[in-house]
C-alpha positions, 0 to 999 in steps of 0.5 A, a space after each residue: 975133276 973132284 966132286 964136292 962132298 955129298 951130304 946125306 944122312 944114315 938116320 932111321 925113319 926112311 919112308 917109301 914114297 911111291 912115284 911109279 910111272 908106266 913106260 909111256 911117258 906122261 904129259 908135263 901136266 901129269 908129272 905132279 900127280 904121278 910123283 906124289 910130291 917126290 923130287 926125283 925118280 927113275 923111268 923105264 924098264 916097265 915100272 920104276 920107283 923112287 924111295 925117299 924121305 926127308 931127314 935133316 933137310 935132305 932126301 935119302 933113300 932106303 936100303 941099297 939092293 945088290 948091284 949087278 954088273 952094268 954091262 954084258 947086257 943081253 936084254 935088248 937082243 944083243 951082247 954089249 961088252 966092256 970094250 964096246 962101251 969103252 969105245 962108245 964113250 970115247 967117241 962121245 967124248 971126242 964129239 963133245 970135244 969138237 963142239 967145244 973147239 971153236 975152229 969151225 962155225 957153231 952151226 957147222 959143229 952142231 950139224 957134224 955132231 948130229 951126223 956123228 950121233 946118228 951114225 953111232 945110234 945106227 951102227 954101234 953095238 953100244 947104241 941105245 937102240 936094240 939090235 932089232 931097232 938099228 936096221 930101220 933107224 934113219 936118224 933122230 929128229 932135231 929142231 933146226 940149229 939157232 944160236 939164240 939157244 946158246 947161253 952161259 949160266 952163273 953158278 950159285 953154290 950157296 944152295 940147300 944141298 938136297 940129296 936124292 937117291 934113285 933106283 937105277 935098276 941093274 946099276 944099283 942106286 944113284 945119289 944126286 946131290 944138288 950142288 948149285 943153282 944155275 941162272 941164265 937168260 933165254 929169249 930175253 928172260 931170266 931162268 934157272 935150273 938146279 945142277 946135281 952131282 952124281 956120286 960114284 967113282 969120280 962123280 960128275 955134273 948132271 943137269 936135266 930139265 923139262 919144259 913146255 914142249 915136254 910130252 908134246 914136241 919133246 919126250 915127256 920125261 924131259 931131256 938132258 943138257 949136261 951129264 959129264 960122267 958120260 962126257 956130255 960137257 959143253 964147257 965154260 966161259 969166263 967162270 960161267 957154265 955153257 948151256 947150249 940147248 941145241 944139244 939138249 938130248 933124250 935119255 936112253 929110256 926114250 928109245 927102249 923100255 929096258 933102259 932106266 934113266 934118272 929124270 929131271 926133278 919137278 923143280 927143273 922145269 922151265 916155263 918156256 918152250 925150248 924148241 931146240 935140240 932133240 925132238 920126241 923120237 916117236 915115229 922116227 925110231 923103230 918100236 922096241 
């Protein structure tokens, strides 16, 4: 799938907006103060910073640092090579394909997905867990599956295509273009989230969010719904986008501080408590 054009600007006048956060994820109330008005940031690896400025209505970052190779990563006590990473992503792609296949009941598909994910976390060399964490891992904590957390969203592409540029550590800098506003119903009320297009070869759709459980029952940095570059894709129905919060999941930086993850901009915060998907992993995952 080809991505939409990513707007931006190379005009001068870029300013650095410090929005660093420590490795302990702050509560939902703390995000606004910590961000200092910034719209996006990365989290993990001790400290992370977003550099942004508003130029011609868009957020653009400063100079790009050199990009290190993204794999053969020994920081977490083990060597992960390209073949391991390929295999991990292939397995994740197959898991989401089975979720989209309606040959079995939705609750059974979700249960199988969770079992497979726990297996990958516990055994795969490309797991988000370090080699030292895996032997003590006994499974991720989840809310019980409930069909009411599955909905479909209307895609409104007539939006201000703000571009966010965030520092992704060894992976260089990511550009996220706001491409749509997704409107949907949950718990009998109307809600909306922004959808972003991640730049890079081929690109991909990215929908992160925070909600009233963030920093309490769920990870303080928020969770992901869709990240199609990594095959987290729940499909479409009759021209709408499927959003199933039973599959809401934690970013990798929830498990180990060496990971650097793009998190939800403040505008992608839902007022309701999303008691679906993955819970805060604290207490269920061995310390890094």
